[in-house]
Every structure is written in structure tokens, then in C-alpha cells.
N, C-alpha and C positions, 0 to 999 in steps of 0.2 A: 523669489530670494535665490540667489547664485550659489552651484555648489558648492566655491568656495566657502560664503557668507553659511549654509549649513554643515560645513566640516569645520568652520574655526567657531561654529556654535557648540557642535558636537562635541570638540577637543574643548572647549571649554567648562563645559557639562560634567566630563571624566575627570578632568583634572582637580574638579569643587567634591569626585566622590558620589556627583550621584550616578544612581542606577536607571540608566536608562529604560523605556518599555521592551529588552529583547525580545521579550515572546511574542509580541503583536507586532515586531518589527523584522522578524524571520515570517512569522505570518503572509505578512504583506506582499513580501520579497518573492518566498515559495510560488505564492498565488500568481506571482505576476511571471516570473519563470514557468510555470503551469497551463497560464493562457500561451506565452508564445511559441512553446512544443505542442500543444495540440493545435497551432495556428501553423504552424510548419510543419510537421505532419502528415495538415488537413484529416483528422481524426473527425468520423461523425456518428460513431458509436465506441460511448465508455463504458470499461466490467465494472461494476464498481462492486470489489468484492469484499467485504467487511462493512456494509453500509451503517450500522449501525442506525443510527436513530434517522440517517438521511441528512448532517452537515454536509456531505462531500459535496454531493446530488445539488443540495441547496446552492452551495458557493460555487459552484461549477455554473448553475443560471446564474448567477449574481454579477462573475467575469466574462460572462457575455457567451458561454458556450450553449448551444441551440442545439443542437445535433440529441441522437440516440444515449438513454444511458439506461443502463439494465442490472441494477443492483440485485444483488442473495447480501439474507440477514438471514440467522437461523432461530439467532435468540425471539420466543416469539414478543413478549414485552415489547426491544425495538426493532422490528421489525413492524408492528401495529404501529408505532409513532413515527414510523420513516411512510408507511402506506398513507396516514391521513397526513401528513405535511405537504408530499407528493401526489395526489388525488387528483388534483386538476392539471396534472401535465400533461399531455396527451402524450409525451415522448419517453416519457419514464415507464419502466416496468422494474418490477418485483418480487423476488422469491426466497419464501421460506427457508433455503435450505444452503449444508454449507459446500464447500467445496474444496477437495483433495486432491492425493494422488491414488488414490484407493476408492472403490463404489462399495461402500457399508453405510451402516447404520450405527450412529454410534450415542455418547453421551457429551454434552456440551458444561464446564463448568460456567455455571453464572452468577456473575458477580455482581455485590453493590453498584459499586461503579463498572458501571453499560460498557464503558469503554474499555476492562480487562477482563471479558468473559472469554475464555478458550478450550478450543478442543485439548490444547495440552494441561499440563496441571502446573498450579503456580507456584511457586517455591516458598509464599506462606500461606500455606493451602487454611489457614484462618478467615481467609476473604471470601471462602467461596460460598455462598445461599444454597443450592442447592443443585443438583445434576438435573439437564434437561436433556431428553431425548431427540434428536438430530438424523435428518441423511446428508450424508456427502456423496458428491457426484462427483465425478470427471468433466474437468470443462471441455476437454477438447470431444466427449461423449453428448453434450448439448450445446455446444455454439449453434451445430449448421440451423438446426430448428430456431434458435434465437434470432440469428438475423436473417431469416431466408426472404423477409419483407424491408430488411433495409440494403438496397442496391446500391450495389459495391463499396460494400464497408469497408470502414480502415481505423480498424478497435483502437486504442488504450486502452490497457490492463492496470486498474489501481488493483494494489490488493494492501488492505490492513488488517490482516485475523490473530494479532496480539501469537505471535511466536511461529506461524503454522503457512508464512508465506510461501517458502519452497514449496511447499507442499502442493501448496494452490498450481503454482508453476509448473511443477512434475507430473501435475492431472493437466495441464495443457501443453505435454510436449507432440497430439500430433495436429496439434490447431496451430502451434507456433505461428507459421510463419506467416501467419494473417497476423502478426499482433504488430504492431509499429510502434508503440511505444510499452512504456510502465511504472508505475511506482511502488515501491516495495518500502514499509519501514522495518530497520534494520534498530535493533539492539545491542548499541555497544557493552551495557550490563545487562546480562538475562537475567527476567524476573521470571521465567519459566524452564520445567525439564525438559532437558530435549530439544532445545531451539538449536538451531544451528548457529553458527558463529557469524556475525557479519559481513567477514573475508567471505568465507563456504559458502554465503547468499550472492557476493557479488560473484565469484568468481562461475559459479554455475549460471546467473545469467549473460555472464562473458562468453560463457562459453557457447550459448547459441543464440548469440549474433548480439547484443545488443551491448551500449556505451555508454561511458556514464553522459550525462548530462547538467544533472548538478545535484548536488546533496545541501540538504537546509534540514536545519535541528528541530526537534520535537520537543524535546527535553532535556532539562539542563538541572543534574542536582549543586547545590550552592556549594562554593570550594573543591565538586571533588566531579567535573568538566560534566561531556555529555554523559546523557543515558540513551537516550532515540533519537536517530534521525530519521528523513523520510530522504531514497535514492530516486532519481529520474533518469531513466536508458534511454535512449531512441536507436532503431534499429542500425545496425553498420552498414555505412554505405558498400564494406569489403563485402567478399562473401564468407557467410558464415564458418565459424570451427565444426568443424566433424567433433570435438570433445573437449576435453581438458588436454592440455598440457603436460606431458610425466612428471615434469616436476612440480605444477598444480596438485597434482592428481595424489601425488606420494606426501604433499603439506599437508592435504587433506585427511586424510587415514591418518596419518600422526596426529592432526589436532581433534580429531573424531573421535578416537582411543582416549585423547585424555582428559574429551567432560564427562 
């Protein structure tokens, strides 16, 4: 079937008011871009931060990635399921810890929906089932030991931590030059308290030498637009900036003051 025919059929469906399976199409496109990015960067080690039940790691294998996967999932019930699902994979390792910008013991808000549990408080606190004790570690403090058995590790950092991605990224400051690409979930409509604005998150990633590769919708609210997106970034071939420019820093300061 030619591209022209596919486009013609799609336009016809839209003109008739039919709803295309946007979520499925978006996910297929996202995985296609992810596979290309991992290949272009020669990635052989994916850090799966916020592994949940192992869905992302499973999808990595399904799209042909054969390298190492190191998963982090602090919620016990999700970690147990991820461990069961990936037990037969010799290049997968999992750790029941959270990552952040500070080394500490904390509590995570465990929700009925497994994909909403977070170290941050939900704006709708009624969905929290209980709070679980978790250990939070900085990535730059544990990464050397994690990759010491991986020759010439080429690292991709995937973050899906429900509003905590920037904290994870800040905790990688000491090893960020080892990261060649990253994925981060950004909320256009924040559902957690004190989570950074998505523009602030992008600015922090760019300030440390990453450039935007792709943006893919994660969730939409019908009639109200995007709720969440995944951004994919790769290390810029130019020299990384030492920090944010003055104009961006002033903008983010005013933005944070209004949150």
C-alpha cells in the first residue's frame, strides 16, 4: 500500500468524523524513533528509572534491543512483578530503590493505579493507598559499580518517575558526561505538587548538553489537548554549555516563584 493511498484513506476517515486509534499510532511511532535513536548512539546500556512492572524493558526487547538493561523501581509490588517478568533475561538487572538528587530515606505515595505512584504528592490525594518506605540514591554515586562489567558502556537514561525526573537528572550530575541520550516524561498539565514546569525540565537538560530528538504524546484529555509527553534527547555534538544563559535563568526563577 503506497504512502499516497494510506494518506488518502486516513484523510477520508477524518472527514467522516471517525476517531483514529491515536494512542496506538503514537506509541508505534515513539518506539520506532526510540529504536533509531538507540541504534544511532550505539547504546549498549539502558538505565530504566521508574521501571514499574517492566513494561519498558519488555518493549525494548520487542523492538530488537539486545544490550544491557538496569532497572530501578522502588514500589515493592511493582518491583516483584518486574523481577518475575524479566527473570529469564541474562542482561537485565533490577534494584528496588529510587533515584533522586539527595541520598536519603523517604516515603513514596503508592496509588491504586501503579503508574501514578510518586515521591511527590498527588494533587488528588484521595487516590493514595498507603506510603511505603524507600531508599533514594544519587545515580552518580552508584553508576560506576553498576557498569563495571559492561565494556565501554554507552548509556541511555530513561526516566519515568511521575514528576521526579528532574531530581533524578540532578542526581546524575557527576556522571552525566557518560550519558549519550535520555528519555523523560513531561507533564503539560501537572498532576503532582511541586513538580517542575516542562519548559524548566527541558531547559535543564539542554543546559547540560542535550538536544531534542523527538517528542511523543503519552496522554491527551479529549477537547483539552496534551496532558503528558515523552521527550527524547541526545547529546549535542557541540561543546556542552557550562550552565543556563542569564535570560533562561531569570525566566525559570520567575516561573518557579509562581508555582
